[in-house]
C-alpha positions as CSV (number, residue, x, y, z in Angstrom):
1,M,67.8,53.7,47.9
2,Q,64.4,54.6,49.0
3,I,62.1,53.7,46.1
4,S,59.1,55.8,47.3
5,N,58.2,58.5,44.8
6,L,60.8,57.4,42.2
7,N,60.3,57.1,38.5
8,V,60.2,53.3,37.7
9,M,59.5,51.1,34.7
10,V,58.2,47.5,35.0
11,T,58.6,45.6,31.8
12,G,56.0,42.8,31.7
13,G,54.1,44.8,34.2
14,A,50.7,43.5,33.1
15,G,51.7,39.9,33.7
16,F,51.2,37.7,36.7
17,I,54.2,38.7,38.9
18,G,54.6,42.1,37.2
19,S,51.1,43.3,38.0
20,H,51.5,42.4,41.7
21,L,54.7,44.3,41.8
22,V,53.0,47.3,40.2
23,D,50.3,47.1,42.9
24,K,53.0,47.4,45.6
25,L,54.9,50.2,43.8
26,M,51.7,52.2,43.5
27,K,51.3,52.0,47.3
28,L,54.8,53.5,47.5
29,N,53.7,56.5,45.4
30,C,56.1,55.6,42.6
31,N,55.6,57.1,39.2
32,I,55.1,53.9,37.2
33,L,55.5,53.1,33.5
34,V,54.3,49.6,32.6
35,Y,55.9,48.5,29.3
36,D,54.1,45.3,28.1
37,N,53.2,44.0,24.6
38,L,50.1,42.1,26.0
39,S,51.3,38.9,24.4
40,P,48.5,36.5,23.4
41,F,50.4,33.8,25.3
42,Y,48.6,35.1,28.4
43,T,45.2,36.4,27.4
44,R,43.3,39.2,29.3
45,K,46.5,40.5,30.8
46,E,45.1,44.1,30.6
47,D,42.6,43.1,33.4
48,N,45.6,42.8,35.8
49,I,46.3,46.5,35.6
50,K,43.0,48.1,34.6
51,H,42.4,49.4,38.2
52,H,45.4,51.7,37.7
53,M,44.8,53.0,34.3
54,D,43.2,56.4,35.3
55,K,45.7,57.2,38.1
56,P,47.9,60.2,37.5
57,N,51.2,58.4,38.5
58,F,50.5,55.4,36.2
59,K,51.3,55.1,32.5
60,F,51.0,52.2,30.2
61,V,53.0,51.7,27.0
62,N,52.1,48.8,24.7
63,G,55.6,48.0,23.7
64,D,57.9,45.1,22.8
65,I,61.3,44.7,24.4
66,L,62.6,43.6,21.0
67,N,62.1,47.2,19.9
68,L,65.3,48.9,21.1
69,G,64.3,52.3,19.9
70,A,60.9,52.2,21.7
71,L,62.7,51.0,24.9
72,K,65.2,53.8,24.7
73,A,62.5,56.4,24.3
74,S,60.4,55.0,27.1
75,M,63.3,54.9,29.6
76,K,64.0,58.6,29.7
77,N,64.2,60.1,33.2
78,L,63.8,56.8,35.0
79,D,65.4,55.8,38.3
80,V,64.8,52.1,38.3
81,V,63.9,49.4,35.8
82,F,62.3,46.2,36.9
83,H,62.8,43.8,34.0
84,L,60.1,41.1,34.3
85,A,59.1,40.8,30.6
86,A,59.9,37.4,29.2
87,Q,58.6,34.5,27.1
88,P,57.8,32.0,29.9
89,G,57.0,28.3,29.6
90,V,59.3,25.3,29.7
91,R,57.0,23.4,27.4
92,Y,56.5,26.4,25.1
93,S,60.3,26.7,24.7
94,L,60.6,23.2,23.4
95,E,58.3,24.0,20.4
96,N,59.4,27.7,20.0
97,P,63.1,27.9,20.7
98,H,63.7,31.0,18.5
99,K,60.9,33.0,20.1
100,T,62.1,32.0,23.6
101,H,65.7,33.1,22.8
102,E,64.7,36.3,21.1
103,V,62.5,37.5,23.9
104,N,64.5,36.3,26.9
105,V,68.0,36.9,25.6
106,T,67.9,39.6,22.9
107,G,65.1,41.3,24.8
108,T,67.1,41.5,27.9
109,L,70.2,42.8,26.0
110,N,67.9,45.5,24.6
111,V,66.7,46.4,28.1
112,L,70.3,46.7,29.3
113,M,71.4,48.8,26.4
114,A,68.4,51.1,26.8
115,A,69.1,51.5,30.5
116,K,72.8,52.2,29.9
117,A,71.9,54.8,27.2
118,N,69.5,56.6,29.6
119,E,71.8,56.3,32.7
120,V,69.1,54.4,34.7
121,K,70.3,54.2,38.3
122,K,69.4,50.5,38.9
123,V,68.1,47.5,37.0
124,I,66.4,44.5,38.7
125,F,66.3,41.4,36.5
126,A,63.8,38.6,37.0
127,S,65.6,35.3,36.3
128,S,64.4,31.8,37.2
129,S,65.1,28.7,39.3
130,C,65.2,26.9,35.9
131,I,68.8,27.9,35.5
132,Y,69.7,25.3,38.1
133,G,68.2,22.4,36.2
134,A,69.4,19.0,37.4
135,A,70.6,20.2,40.8
136,E,73.2,17.9,42.4
137,K,71.8,18.6,45.9
138,L,69.0,20.5,47.6
139,P,68.3,23.1,48.6
140,M,69.7,25.1,45.7
141,S,72.0,28.0,46.7
142,E,73.2,30.8,44.5
143,E,76.5,29.0,44.4
144,S,75.0,25.8,43.1
145,A,76.0,24.6,39.6
146,T,73.8,25.8,36.8
147,N,72.8,22.9,34.6
148,P,69.5,23.8,32.9
149,V,67.4,21.0,31.4
150,S,65.1,23.2,29.3
151,L,65.5,25.7,26.5
152,Y,63.7,28.2,28.8
153,G,66.3,27.7,31.5
154,V,69.2,28.1,29.0
155,S,67.7,31.4,27.8
156,K,67.4,32.7,31.4
157,L,71.0,31.7,32.1
158,A,72.2,33.5,29.0
159,A,70.3,36.6,30.0
160,E,72.0,36.5,33.4
161,A,75.3,36.4,31.7
162,Y,74.5,39.6,29.8
163,C,73.5,41.2,33.1
164,K,76.7,40.2,34.8
165,I,78.9,41.4,31.9
166,F,77.1,44.8,31.8
167,H,77.8,45.2,35.5
168,R,81.5,44.2,35.0
169,L,82.2,46.2,31.8
170,Y,80.0,49.3,32.3
171,G,79.3,49.4,36.0
172,T,75.6,49.0,35.5
173,D,73.9,48.7,38.9
174,I,72.0,45.4,38.4
175,V,70.6,42.7,40.7
176,I,69.5,39.3,39.5
177,L,66.6,37.6,41.2
178,R,66.0,33.9,40.7
179,Y,62.3,33.4,41.2
180,F,61.1,30.0,42.2
181,T,57.5,29.0,41.3
182,A,55.1,31.9,42.0
183,I,51.5,31.2,43.1
184,G,48.5,33.4,43.7
185,A,45.7,35.3,42.0
186,R,46.2,36.2,38.3
187,Q,48.5,33.1,37.8
188,R,49.4,32.3,34.2
189,P,47.1,29.8,32.5
190,D,49.9,27.4,31.7
191,M,51.0,26.9,35.4
192,S,50.0,23.7,37.3
193,P,48.4,25.4,40.4
194,R,45.9,27.3,38.2
195,I,45.2,24.3,35.9
196,F,44.6,22.1,38.9
197,V,42.3,24.6,40.6
198,E,40.3,25.5,37.5
199,N,39.9,21.9,36.5
200,A,38.7,21.0,40.0
201,L,36.2,23.8,40.0
202,Q,34.8,22.6,36.7
203,E,35.0,19.0,37.8
204,K,37.4,18.0,35.1
205,P,40.2,15.5,35.6
206,I,43.5,16.8,37.1
207,I,46.3,15.6,34.8
208,I,49.7,15.0,36.4
209,F,52.7,14.3,34.1
210,G,54.9,11.7,35.6
211,D,54.5,10.0,38.9
212,G,53.7,13.2,40.8
213,N,56.5,12.8,43.2
214,Q,58.4,15.6,41.6
215,S,58.5,18.6,43.9
216,R,58.4,22.4,43.7
217,D,59.2,25.4,45.9
218,F,56.0,27.4,45.6
219,V,56.3,31.0,46.8
220,S,53.5,33.6,47.2
221,V,53.5,36.1,44.4
222,H,53.1,38.8,47.1
223,D,56.3,37.6,48.7
224,I,58.1,37.7,45.4
225,A,56.9,41.3,44.8
226,E,58.1,42.3,48.2
227,G,61.5,40.7,47.7
228,T,61.8,42.4,44.3
229,I,61.3,45.8,45.9
230,R,63.7,45.0,48.7
231,A,66.3,44.3,46.0
232,A,65.8,47.7,44.5
233,E,66.0,49.5,47.9
234,T,69.1,47.6,49.2
235,D,72.4,49.3,48.5
236,G,75.7,47.6,48.0
237,I,74.5,44.5,46.2
238,S,75.2,45.4,42.6
239,G,76.1,42.3,40.5
240,E,74.7,39.9,43.1
241,S,72.2,37.1,42.5
242,F,69.5,36.1,44.9
243,N,67.1,33.1,45.2
244,I,63.5,34.3,45.9
245,G,61.5,31.3,47.1
246,S,59.8,30.0,50.2
247,G,62.5,27.6,51.4
248,R,59.9,24.8,51.4
249,S,58.7,22.3,48.8
250,I,55.7,20.1,48.1
251,T,55.2,17.3,45.7
252,I,52.8,17.7,42.8
253,N,50.7,14.9,44.2
254,E,50.3,16.9,47.4
255,L,49.5,20.1,45.5
256,A,46.8,18.3,43.5
257,K,45.2,16.9,46.7
258,L,45.3,20.4,48.4
259,A,43.7,21.9,45.3
260,L,40.9,19.4,45.6
261,Q,40.5,20.0,49.3
262,L,40.3,23.8,49.0
263,T,37.8,23.6,46.1
264,E,35.8,21.0,47.9
265,K,35.8,18.8,44.9
266,E,37.6,15.6,46.2
267,A,34.5,13.4,45.4
268,K,33.9,14.9,42.0
269,T,37.3,15.2,40.4
270,E,39.8,12.5,39.7
271,I,43.5,12.7,39.3
272,Q,45.0,11.1,36.2
273,Y,48.6,10.4,35.3
274,E,50.3,10.7,31.9
275,A,53.9,10.4,30.7
276,P,56.3,13.0,32.0
277,K,57.2,16.0,29.8
278,L,60.6,16.8,28.4
279,G,62.5,19.6,30.0
280,E,60.8,19.5,33.4
281,M,63.0,19.7,36.6
282,R,62.5,16.9,39.1
283,H,62.9,19.0,42.2
284,T,63.3,22.6,43.2
285,L,63.9,24.0,46.7
286,A,65.4,27.4,47.4
287,N,68.1,28.2,49.9
288,I,67.1,31.7,50.8
289,Q,69.6,32.5,53.4
290,K,71.4,35.1,51.3
291,A,68.2,36.9,50.6
292,K,67.3,36.8,54.2
293,K,70.6,38.2,55.3
294,L,71.2,40.9,52.7
295,L,67.7,41.8,51.5
296,K,65.9,41.1,54.8
297,F,63.6,39.0,52.7
298,M,61.2,36.8,54.8
299,P,58.4,34.9,53.1
300,K,55.2,35.5,55.0
301,R,52.4,33.6,53.2
302,S,51.9,29.8,53.3
303,L,51.2,27.7,50.3
304,K,47.7,27.1,51.6
305,E,47.0,30.8,51.8
306,S,48.3,31.4,48.3
307,L,46.3,28.5,46.9
308,E,43.2,29.8,48.7
309,E,43.7,33.2,47.0
310,L,44.0,31.4,43.7
311,V,40.8,29.5,44.3
312,T,38.9,32.7,45.2
313,W,40.2,34.5,42.1
314,S,39.5,31.5,39.8
315,R,35.9,31.2,41.1
316,G,35.4,34.9,40.1
317,R,37.0,34.5,36.8
318,L,35.0,31.4,35.9
319,R,31.9,32.8,37.6
320,I,31.6,29.7,39.8
321,S,29.9,30.2,43.2
């Protein structure tokens, strides 16, 4: 399926990953409807899409995926739905399990029901590496056991189950993408790369929970957006799941040191350690061979490039020269 010039919806399109996806879809001349409730969990989200607001092929709906009627009305005459709207945050899910479940599970069910009612041609669902949890071995492949260690991970796994059953029972053309940790400009304020960078720029201590030897597969938000579009354009993969990561990992200690280096704040910012947080995965590392083979997905940007982009964006946001 060639996605150029198609009618598409991006739920959560004002968010971190969603807004970058929208930028790429705009360059493909798609007619885009962003459906986002501008949740206060992530303030100033509207800034992420304001540069598109006056364009004729762009429409914004301030809507909630928990409102099935509004979703059905908004999905009329659509070709593809990119479902990125979610309640993110492992730590948030510990304190707000009902909200996490409602948005990530019931909200996804609503998106699937609305897409089915409107005969949408294809749905792309943004899942998470958190579904793997305490992985028995690395790297994590799509065939790895799913053993989530957080309520957020459980909610994403449950949402995946709804996607798979809609495909099996109703023939819904749906592809599941398991995003690993995105990094780049517009990053959510609860994510460690942004916290590290902004604390360093303001010469505040960088707090690491645990010993810092836990590791993450950080992947450029631009590469994630590109992989998401490839999933929409690739035929013959309905019902499949794909890891979208970089295939490389770095410890949190190394991430903190790189943030200090790129902000040039090594001498003015200290790293402090506190007790580890519940629900955090020890390691993530994506096996991306399936995505490379079937989606022709190939990450292009290094962690350093992505972190440099985040530093530049954060300087502008904080008005720090």
